[in-house]
ZAMARGU-4260 file (C-alpha; in steps of 0.2 Angstrom, whole numbers, plus 5000, padded with zeros to 4 digits):
<rodrens>
0) 5000/5000/5000 | 5007/5017/4995 | 5011/5028/5010 | 5015/5047/5006 | 5031/5054/5014
5) 5028/5061/5031 | 5036/5078/5026 | 5024/5081/5012 | 5009/5073/5019 | 4995/5085/5024
10) 4993/5090/5042 | 4977/5087/5052 | 4974/5106/5052 | 4977/5107/5033 | 4964/5093/5030
15) 4951/5101/5041 | 4951/5087/5054 | 4955/5090/5072 | 4968/5078/5079 | 4962/5065/5091
20) 4966/5068/5109 | 4981/5059/5116 | 4977/5043/5127 | 4978/5046/5146 | 4994/5041/5153
25) 4995/5024/5160 | 5000/5021/5178 | 5011/5007/5184 | 4997/5002/5197 | 4979/5001/5193
30) 4972/5018/5187 | 4980/5029/5199 | 4986/5045/5191 | 5001/5046/5202 | 5015/5034/5206
35) 5015/5025/5223 | 5027/5031/5237 | 5043/5022/5237 | 5045/5008/5249 | 5062/5000/5245
40) 5076/5006/5256 | 5085/5009/5240 | 5072/5022/5235 | 5073/5032/5251 | 5082/5049/5249
45) 5095/5044/5262 | 5100/5030/5250 | 5107/5042/5238 | 5116/5052/5251 | 5114/5071/5248
50) 5107/5068/5231 | 5088/5065/5229 | 5082/5053/5216 | 5077/5061/5200 | 5059/5069/5200
55) 5045/5060/5192 | 5033/5069/5180 | 5014/5066/5177 | 5008/5071/5159 | 4990/5077/5160
60) 4978/5075/5146 | 4982/5087/5132 | 4999/5091/5139 | 5013/5091/5126 | 5025/5076/5127
65) 5043/5081/5132 | 5057/5080/5119 | 5064/5063/5117 | 5080/5059/5127 | 5096/5059/5118
70) 5106/5043/5119 | 5121/5042/5129 | 5136/5050/5122 | 5145/5040/5109 | 5130/5029/5105
75) 5117/5040/5098 | 5111/5036/5081 | 5116/5053/5075 | 5134/5050/5080 | 5133/5033/5071
80) 5126/5041/5055 | 5140/5055/5056 | 5153/5041/5058 | 5146/5031/5043 | 5145/5047/5033
85) 5163/5052/5037 | 5169/5035/5031 | 5159/5036/5015 | 5166/5053/5012 | 5184/5046/5012
90) 5181/5036/4997 | 5192/5042/4982 | 5184/5051/4967 | 5179/5038/4955 | 5169/5049/4942
95) 5182/5049/4929 | 5189/5031/4931 | 5192/5022/4915 | 5182/5006/4913 | 5193/5000/4898
100) 5203/4984/4903 | 5222/4986/4900 | 5223/4969/4893 | 5241/4963/4889 | 5240/4956/4871
105) 5258/4950/4869 | 5256/4931/4869 | 5253/4922/4852 | 5241/4910/4862 | 5228/4915/4874
110) 5228/4910/4893 | 5209/4909/4893 | 5209/4890/4894 | 5221/4888/4908 | 5210/4881/4923
115) 5215/4886/4941 | 5202/4878/4952 | 5196/4889/4966 | 5203/4886/4984 | 5214/4871/4979
120) 5222/4878/4963 | 5239/4887/4964 | 5247/4896/4949 | 5262/4907/4945 | 5269/4915/4929
125) 5286/4921/4923 | 5285/4929/4906 | 5275/4917/4894 | 5277/4903/4906 | 5263/4898/4917
130) 5264/4884/4930 | 5247/4879/4937 | 5244/4865/4950 | 5229/4856/4957 | 5231/4843/4970
135) 5244/4831/4963 | 5244/4838/4945 | 5256/4851/4939 | 5254/4858/4921 | 5266/4869/4913
140) 5261/4881/4899 | 5272/4891/4887 | 5260/4904/4879 | 5273/4909/4866 | 5272/4891/4859
145) 5255/4884/4863 | 5239/4885/4873 | 5240/4867/4877 | 5251/4861/4892 | 5269/4857/4887
150) 5271/4847/4903 | 5257/4838/4912 | 5265/4830/4928 | 5260/4821/4943 | 5269/4811/4957
155) 5272/4796/4945 | 5278/4807/4930 | 5290/4815/4942 | 5296/4799/4949 | 5290/4803/4967
160) 5276/4790/4969 | 5288/4780/4981 | 5294/4795/4990 | 5278/4803/4996 | 5260/4796/4999
165) 5251/4812/4997 | 5258/4824/4984 | 5246/4839/4985 | 5254/4856/4979 | 5251/4870/4991
170) 5264/4883/4985 | 5274/4887/4970 | 5288/4899/4966 | 5302/4901/4953 | 5319/4901/4961
175) 5332/4915/4956 | 5345/4911/4943 | 5360/4921/4937 | 5358/4916/4919 | 5343/4925/4911
180) 5340/4909/4901 | 5337/4899/4918 | 5325/4912/4925 | 5308/4905/4925 | 5315/4887/4922
185) 5317/4880/4939 | 5301/4879/4949 | 5300/4876/4968 | 5285/4866/4975 | 5279/4865/4992
190) 5266/4852/4997 | 5253/4849/5010 | 5265/4837/5020 | 5279/4849/5021 | 5290/4842/5007
195) 5300/4854/4995 | 5304/4849/4977 | 5313/4858/4963 | 5308/4854/4945 | 5317/4859/4929
200) 5301/4863/4919 | 5310/4861/4902 | 5313/4843/4905 | 5300/4839/4917 | 5312/4832/4930
205) 5315/4834/4948 | 5332/4841/4951 | 5332/4843/4970 | 5321/4839/4985 | 5320/4840/5004
210) 5307/4828/5011 | 5298/4833/5027 | 5308/4850/5027 | 5292/4856/5036 | 5282/4846/5048
215) 5266/4854/5041 | 5259/4861/5025 | 5269/4874/5016 | 5258/4890/5014 | 5270/4902/5006
220) 5286/4903/4996 | 5296/4918/4991 | 5310/4923/4980 | 5321/4937/4986 | 5338/4942/4978
225) 5348/4926/4977 | 5338/4918/4992 | 5322/4907/4993 | 5310/4906/5008 | 5297/4894/5012
230) 5285/4896/5027 | 5273/4883/5034 | 5257/4885/5044 | 5265/4884/5061 | 5277/4898/5058
235) 5293/4889/5053 | 5302/4898/5039 | 5317/4891/5030 | 5329/4903/5022 | 5339/4895/5008
240) 5354/4904/5002 | 5367/4899/4988 | 5383/4892/4995 | 5396/4906/5000 | 5409/4909/4987
245) 5401/4898/4974 | 5394/4901/4957 | 5380/4890/4960 | 5362/4897/4961 | 5352/4892/4976
250) 5345/4875/4975 | 5337/4861/4985 | 5350/4849/4980 | 5365/4858/4988 | 5358/4873/4999
255) 5356/4871/5017 | 5342/4881/5025 | 5342/4892/5040 | 5327/4891/5052 | 5318/4906/5057
260) 5303/4906/5069 | 5288/4918/5066 | 5271/4918/5073 | 5260/4903/5068 | 5244/4903/5057
265) 5248/4918/5047 | 5234/4923/5035 | 5245/4936/5027 | 5263/4935/5023 | 5274/4944/5011
270) 5292/4950/5009 | 5290/4969/5008 | 5306/4981/5007 | 5317/4966/5012 | 5307/4961/5027
275) 5294/4948/5030 | 5277/4956/5035 | 5264/4945/5043 | 5247/4946/5051 | 5234/4934/5057
280) 5216/4936/5060 | 5212/4942/5078 | 5196/4934/5082 | 5197/4933/5101 | 5193/4917/5111
285) 5179/4905/5110 | 5170/4915/5125 | 5175/4933/5121 | 5177/4944/5106 | 5193/4952/5101
290) 5195/4969/5109 | 5211/4974/5099 | 5209/4990/5090 | 5216/4982/5074 | 5225/4967/5067
295) 5243/4965/5074 | 5256/4966/5061 | 5273/4957/5064 | 5288/4962/5054 | 5304/4950/5053
300) 5321/4954/5046 | 5323/4935/5042 | 5339/4938/5031 | 5349/4945/5046 | 5352/4931/5058
305) 5349/4934/5077 | 5336/4948/5074 | 5319/4947/5082 | 5302/4952/5075 | 5293/4968/5079
310) 5274/4969/5083 | 5265/4984/5076 | 5247/4989/5079 | 5237/5002/5070 | 5230/5017/5080
315) 5212/5013/5075 | 5202/4997/5072 | 5204/4990/5055 | 5199/4974/5046 | 5210/4959/5044
320) 5225/4961/5033 | 5223/4952/5016 | 5238/4960/5006 | 5252/4972/5005 | 5264/4981/4993
325) 5277/4994/4991 | 5273/5008/4978 | 5288/5011/4966 | 5285/5030/4967 | 5285/5029/4986
330) 5298/5016/4991 | 5298/5022/5009 | 5281/5016/5013 | 5271/5000/5014 | 5253/4999/5010
335) 5242/4985/5018 | 5225/4980/5011 | 5211/4976/5024 | 5194/4968/5024 | 5182/4982/5025
340) 5190/4991/5011 | 5204/5001/5020 | 5222/5003/5015 | 5234/5007/5030 | 5250/5016/5026
345) 5266/5012/5036 | 5283/5022/5036 | 5297/5010/5035 | 5312/5022/5037 | 5311/5028/5055
350) 5324/5032/5068 | 5323/5016/5078 | 5321/5006/5061 | 5304/5000/5067 | 5290/5003/5054
355) 5277/5016/5061 | 5259/5018/5057 | 5255/5034/5047 | 5236/5034/5042 | 5222/5024/5034
360) 5213/5028/5018 | 5195/5021/5015 | 5195/5016/4996 | 5180/5004/4995 | 5164/4998/5004
365) 5169/4980/5001 | 5185/4970/5006 | 5201/4972/4997 | 5207/4955/4993 | 5224/4959/4985
370) 5235/4974/4982 | 5250/4979/4971 | 5260/4994/4969 | 5263/4996/4950 | 5272/5011/4942
375) 5263/5026/4950 | 5247/5017/4954 | 5240/5007/4968 | 5230/4992/4961 | 5217/4983/4971
380) 5206/4968/4968 | 5189/4966/4976 | 5175/4954/4979 | 5165/4958/4964 | 5178/4954/4951
385) 5184/4972/4948 | 5202/4978/4948 | 5204/4996/4953 | 5219/5008/4951 | 5222/5023/4962
390) 5233/5038/4960 | 5239/5041/4978 | 5251/5056/4973 | 5239/5068/4981 | 5225/5069/4993
395) 5211/5064/4991 | 5216/5049/4981 | 5208/5047/4964 | 5202/5031/4956 | 5209/5031/4938
400) 5204/5014/4932 | 5191/5002/4937 | 5187/4987/4926 | 5179/4970/4927 | 5193/4957/4927
405) 5184/4941/4933 | 5166/4940/4929 | 5159/4947/4945 | 5168/4935/4956 | 5182/4939/4968
410) 5199/4943/4963 | 5210/4931/4973 | 5227/4935/4968 | 5236/4950/4960 | 5255/4948/4956
415) 5268/4959/4946 | 5279/4948/4935 | 5295/4957/4938 | 5304/4945/4925 | 5292/4950/4912
420) 5302/4966/4909 | 5317/4956/4901 | 5307/4942/4895 | 5292/4951/4886 | 5298/4969/4885
425) 5282/4973/4896 | 5277/4975/4914 | 5265/4961/4915 | 5253/4959/4930 | 5242/4944/4931
430) 5227/4941/4942 | 5218/4925/4947 | 5200/4925/4951 | 5186/4914/4958 | 5181/4911/4940
435) 5195/4899/4940 | 5205/4909/4926 | 5221/4919/4925 | 5221/4936/4916 | 5236/4946/4911
440) 5236/4965/4911 | 5248/4979/4906 | 5255/4986/4922 | 5260/5003/4913 | 5242/5006/4907
445) 5248/5010/4890 | 5230/5010/4883 | 5226/5024/4894 | 5241/5034/4889 | 5237/5032/4871
450) 5219/5037/4874 | 5224/5053/4883 | 5236/5057/4869 | 5222/5055/4856 | 5211/5066/4867
455) 5224/5079/4867 | 5225/5079/4848 | 5207/5077/4845 | 5206/5093/4835 | 5217/5085/4822
460) 5204/5073/4816 | 5188/5080/4822 | 5176/5093/4816 | 5165/5103/4828 | 5148/5111/4828
465) 5137/5119/4841 | 5120/5115/4847 | 5108/5124/4858 | 5100/5114/4872 | 5085/5120/4883
470) 5081/5111/4899 | 5065/5115/4908 | 5062/5107/4926 | 5046/5109/4936 | 5038/5100/4951
475) 5020/5102/4946 | 5013/5097/4963 | 4999/5088/4952 | 4994/5104/4943 | 4985/5100/4927
480) 4990/5109/4911 | 4973/5118/4909 | 4976/5128/4925 | 4989/5138/4916 | 4976/5146/4905
485) 4970/5158/4918 | 4971/5177/4919 | 4989/5177/4927 | 5001/5182/4913 | 5015/5172/4923
490) 5005/5156/4921 | 4997/5158/4904 | 5013/5164/4896 | 5025/5152/4905 | 5027/5139/4891
495) 5029/5152/4877 | 5041/5163/4887 | 5052/5148/4892 | 5053/5141/4875 | 5057/5159/4868
500) 5071/5161/4882 | 5084/5154/4870 | 5084/5157/4851 | 5079/5142/4841 | 5085/5128/4853
505) 5091/5112/4844 | 5086/5101/4859 | 5072/5104/4871 | 5070/5093/4887 | 5055/5095/4899
510) 5058/5086/4915 | 5043/5086/4926 | 5040/5079/4944 | 5025/5075/4954 | 5014/5076/4938
515) 5001/5066/4947 | 4995/5067/4965 | 5007/5056/4975 | 4996/5057/4990 | 4981/5050/4980
520) 4981/5031/4983 | 4970/5028/4968 | 4982/5037/4956 | 4998/5030/4964 | 4991/5012/4963
525) 4986/5015/4945 | 5003/5021/4941 | 5012/5007/4950 | 5003/4995/4939 | 5004/5004/4923
530) 5018/5017/4924 | 5036/5015/4918 | 5030/5003/4904 | 5025/5016/4892 | 5041/5021/4885
535) 5043/5026/4867 | 5056/5033/4855 | 5045/5037/4841 | 5035/5051/4849 | 5019/5040/4852
540) 5015/5040/4870 | 5008/5023/4876 | 4989/5022/4879 | 4992/5014/4895 | 4998/5029/4905
545) 4986/5040/4914 | 4976/5054/4907 | 4987/5067/4917 | 5002/5061/4907 | 4993/5062/4890
550) 4986/5079/4894 | 5004/5086/4898 | 5011/5078/4883 | 4998/5086/4872 | 5001/5102/4880
555) 5019/5102/4878 | 5018/5097/4860 | 5006/5111/4856 | 5017/5124/4865 | 5032/5119/4855
560) 5022/5119/4839 | 5015/5136/4844 | 5031/5145/4850 | 5043/5139/4836 | 5043/5145/4818
565) 5032/5136/4806 | 5047/5132/4795 | 5057/5124/4810 | 5047/5109/4815 | 5052/5098/4830
570) 5049/5080/4834 | 5048/5070/4850 | 5062/5058/4852 | 5059/5053/4870 | 5044/5051/4882
575) 5044/5041/4898 | 5035/5042/4915 | 5038/5035/4932 | 5025/5038/4946 | 5025/5057/4944
580) 5041/5059/4934 | 5038/5064/4916 | 5052/5067/4903 | 5048/5073/4885 | 5063/5078/4874
585) 5060/5087/4857 | 5073/5089/4843 | 5073/5100/4828 | 5068/5089/4813 | 5083/5095/4804
590) 5094/5087/4818 | 5084/5071/4819 | 5095/5062/4806 | 5111/5065/4815 | 5104/5056/4831
595) 5106/5038/4834 | 5107/5025/4848 | 5092/5033/4856 | 5087/5025/4873 | 5078/5029/4888
600) 5076/5020/4905 | 5071/5023/4923 | 5078/5019/4940 | 5066/5018/4955 | 5072/5024/4972
605) 5057/5025/4983 | 5054/5012/4996 | 5070/5003/4994 | 5069/5003/4975 | 5052/4995/4974
610) 5042/5011/4971 | 5044/5025/4959 | 5038/5040/4969 | 5057/5044/4970 | 5069/5040/4956
615) 5075/5046/4939 | 5072/5045/4921 | 5088/5043/4910 | 5087/5047/4891 | 5102/5046/4880
620) 5107/5048/4862 | 5122/5050/4851 | 5123/5065/4840 | 5137/5065/4827 | 5151/5057/4837
625) 5146/5064/4854 | 5135/5055/4867 | 5123/5065/4878 | 5113/5059/4893 | 5098/5068/4901
630) 5093/5064/4918 | 5076/5070/4926 | 5075/5065/4944 | 5066/5067/4960 | 5077/5063/4975
635) 5073/5059/4993 | 5063/5072/5003 | 5066/5079/5021 | 5077/5092/5028 | 5090/5080/5036
640) 5090/5066/5022 | 5106/5072/5013 | 5113/5054/5014 | 5098/5047/5006 | 5098/5060/4992
645) 5117/5056/4989 | 5113/5038/4988 | 5099/5041/4975 | 5112/5050/4964 | 5125/5036/4966
650) 5112/5024/4961 | 5109/5033/4945 | 5128/5036/4941 | 5134/5019/4946 | 5122/5007/4938
655) 5132/4997/4926 | 5118/4990/4916 | 5107/5005/4914 | 5107/5007/4895 | 5110/4994/4881
660) 5128/4993/4876 | 5134/5001/4860 | 5149/4991/4855 | 5151/4997/4838 | 5153/5016/4842
665) 5166/5017/4856 | 5172/5034/4850 | 5156/5042/4855 | 5159/5037/4874 | 5172/5040/4886
670) 5181/5032/4901 | 5183/5016/4891 | 5164/5013/4892 | 5151/5006/4880 | 5137/5017/4884
675) 5129/5006/4897 | 5132/5018/4912 | 5128/5037/4913 | 5146/5042/4916 | 5151/5033/4899
680) 5143/5048/4890 | 5153/5063/4885 | 5140/5076/4891 | 5128/5073/4905 | 5114/5085/4911
685) 5104/5082/4927 | 5089/5091/4932 | 5074/5089/4944 | 5068/5091/4961 | 5084/5086/4970
690) 5077/5091/4987 | 5093/5098/4994 | 5088/5111/5008 | 5096/5126/5016 | 5103/5122/5034
695) 5097/5138/5042 | 5081/5143/5051 | 5066/5148/5041 | 5065/5165/5047 | 5083/5169/5043
700) 5081/5162/5026 | 5066/5172/5022 | 5075/5188/5029 | 5090/5185/5017 | 5078/5182/5002
705) 5069/5198/5006 | 5085/5208/5008 | 5092/5200/4992 | 5106/5193/5002 | 5106/5176/4993
710) 5125/5175/4994 | 5123/5172/5013 | 5112/5157/5009 | 5124/5148/4997 | 5137/5142/5010
715) 5122/5133/5019 | 5115/5125/5003 | 5116/5106/5006 | 5120/5103/4987 | 5134/5116/4986
720) 5141/5109/5003 | 5141/5091/4997 | 5149/5096/4980 | 5163/5106/4990 | 5166/5095/5005
725) 5161/5077/5002 | 5175/5069/4992 | 5163/5054/4988 | 5149/5064/4982 | 5145/5058/4965
730) 5140/5075/4958 | 5156/5083/4964 | 5163/5083/4946 | 5147/5092/4939 | 5145/5110/4937
735) 5131/5122/4941 | 5128/5140/4937 | 5127/5153/4950 | 5111/5153/4960 | 5105/5171/4957
740) 5087/5168/4959 | 5077/5165/4975 | 5073/5148/4982 | 5060/5139/4972 | 5052/5129/4986
745) 5040/5129/4995 | 5026/5141/4991 | 5008/5143/4995 | 4999/5139/4978 | 4994/5155/4968
750) 5004/5165/4980 | 5021/5173/4982 | 5022/5168/5000 | 5033/5154/5006 | 5024/5140/5015
755) 5012/5147/5028 | 5004/5130/5033 | 5006/5123/5050 | 5023/5114/5044 | 5030/5131/5039
760) 5044/5122/5028 | 5060/5132/5026 | 5063/5139/5008 | 5076/5130/4998 | 5083/5128/4980
765) 5076/5111/4978 | 5075/5113/4959 | 5092/5112/4950 | 5100/5109/4934 | 5118/5103/4933
770) 5130/5097/4920 | 5146/5088/4916 | 5157/5087/4900 | 5172/5077/4897 | 5180/5094/4890
775) 5172/5108/4901 | 5174/5121/4887 | 5162/5111/4876 | 5147/5116/4887 | 5143/5134/4890
780) 5128/5140/4900 | 5118/5153/4892 | 5105/5156/4906 | 5100/5149/4923 | 5084/5156/4930
785) 5067/5153/4938 | 5050/5157/4932 | 5035/5164/4941 | 5021/5152/4936 | 5012/5149/4953
790) 5000/5135/4950 | 5012/5123/4960 | 5021/5124/4977 | 5037/5125/4967 | 5043/5138/4954
795) 5049/5131/4937 | 5067/5133/4932 | 5076/5133/4915 | 5093/5132/4909 | 5100/5135/4892
800) 5117/5129/4885 | 5128/5130/4870 | 5135/5112/4867 | 5149/5108/4856 | 5148/5090/4847
805) 5161/5082/4837 | 5162/5072/4821 | 5177/5061/4819 | 5186/5057/4802 | 5191/5039/4805
810) 5206/5039/4793 | 5214/5055/4801 | 5211/5048/4818 | 5220/5032/4813 | 5235/5042/4807
815) 5236/5051/4824 | 5234/5035/4833 | 5248/5027/4824 | 5259/5042/4829 | 5253/5040/4847
820) 5257/5022/4848 | 5274/5025/4842 | 5277/5039/4855 | 5271/5027/4868 | 5283/5014/4863
825) 5297/5026/4867 | 5289/5032/4883 | 5287/5014/4888 | 5305/5011/4887 | 5309/5024/4900
830) 5295/5018/4912 | 5302/5000/4910 | 5319/5005/4914 | 5313/5014/4930 | 5303/4999/4935
835) 5318/4987/4933 | 5329/4998/4944 | 5315/4998/4957 | 5313/4979/4957 | 5332/4977/4957
840) 5332/4988/4973 | 5319/4977/4981 | 5329/4961/4976 | 5314/4955/4966 | 5324/4953/4949
</rodrens>
């Protein structure tokens, strides 16, 4: 059953009904109106010393209830909301992140068929060589030669069936080698029973082994400089070094290990900046939860005999550590990824040589499962199959890339192949997902560099022209179009005047809200059943929508036909409705042929997304080779519901399957998108009743309006504050013209007086028009104003723009792209040399 929002529901006084009297207060004993005298000694005054017990109060019939008591300090819901909001506001800006996967296409054969079973599979890569193990099977692939395994080995093939009963691979690592030809040729294997084996993968032969080197399952293996390290689940680490003064590489056949003890049951372990960083989940005991403020980090200098580990603790509570890395551009810091979506940062060069906690950055609302520092970006893998890259060079961090890597399933492993620089001439990064596949990526993000170069030189292969866009937004408060035909010139001339406010617009978008009475159960139910299904792209409005929609559609068509010259006809390309929302987009008939890929859709946001009393209508089209998206929205109401409004906006902009994809026209879209998301479009306009309020008292607001001191209200406007202060606000990269007109909400109907009802709502700029363009100079606002039609409790607004669209010459673009690719090859050599120097300093090559 539809329930109108409490803020906009009529008060009893407004409806002409007297409120029922409050029920008489109930006593704790019988019907006595006063509490009984205290009888317990504890309730006597002397029991409290000099302090009497708190007074009681009897609320008589008709008395006002006292204000609700605030919860104890530190536990109020307001404080919890503020804490949650502050965490959300720390999220990096993602509005311009590229969705284009930086696929590494250097192998003659694809790794798509290499199967790595979830949970039990282990894999590692070095250049074109991939070793994948499952249980007792080990398969070796060389993607430069075949997509079939060159070696398919098990205990019998390796000649180990008599030496071990249970050959289950749990860890893999390539050992170091002085000769480049031997790098990636000798594979160390750790097993569930603690055995270690060394295999020459070229011949498929075991060349060294240490049976029962560990008494328990080997969980990790590391290559560091000329050393190898194995670690088991009890915390026993074996450090293997080559024989002193010998030309031999480290090898199981001749290297004797040194034992190092670390804490047991390490869920995270990795060598970072020459030390072993470990952490285990702190889950408390069977009878009590953990009281630690964060996961304990233990750091061991395992390559220096006689040293002890250091225990570190963040200064705030964080989730369990899942991953860690060092960023090449910031080698003095270690970054640790946590469950819960945070990254903690640790300084490793301190006076006492003990790493110190610096800060934590919230980067995701979900867990970070893996983390790698690559070139100047921090890469993170998450639970939904996406890999995200962050620019951490300034604060706040910026999300530069976000692409789907593993079909919506968790990214379990993310690894830089440091040997790929010399073996492939690339900086290869590979990921392994719960989809049981391995993927390879370009760690230097060359595709982004080339795209940015093409964008910079776009004028060399594009022609440009200007179009005028007029956007009209109005919350009708269920006003019918016939009501405009009265004696008030502001009403009867409104449509003509607004359509004449810009000379001959090429595109006209009407975005109406509350076209029907949202407080009418009959109308709302009818629209729930029928609304949102009558979309059309040929101008014919569905017969299933309500009469109100049809009347406004006819009135707008008549207004456009009347206001525009006879020799300049317009056609409707979009109509859509959603429980009160109505969008109608007109285009000059002369421009209609240049439009394609027209689509329109809706997003419901009322009642948890089940009802369309709040939500948005999104319309898009491609004109020439530029994509445009128009959003008409009605966001959550209420003075204090800023977070709900922000969430509504995020739902519009983050939906990854909003429109049908346009795979054949990627040049019209940006950020590597295919048009399925709003932010894939080059130019986006958003208008509507956004319901952001002014955080001042009603009387103060009205005083400023009457004195013309609107500038005093701007700092307290919720939308402007969110755009300025909230780093995670999804409209932060949008622009808005100056608010030089008085607030448009809320008026008494047919009056110039702000709400004089019992609720006396404070005036606000609820009705707004914002825009965003990939190239800001290509959208220029011509006007931003309100109109004085007074048949609704909102004043209508309009905004006109001069929009520049492009037409690409494909042949010229290809020539420029060829030059950009050649320039990238030279630039890549510089980056690869710097990367090699860094990995050499970290003893990883």
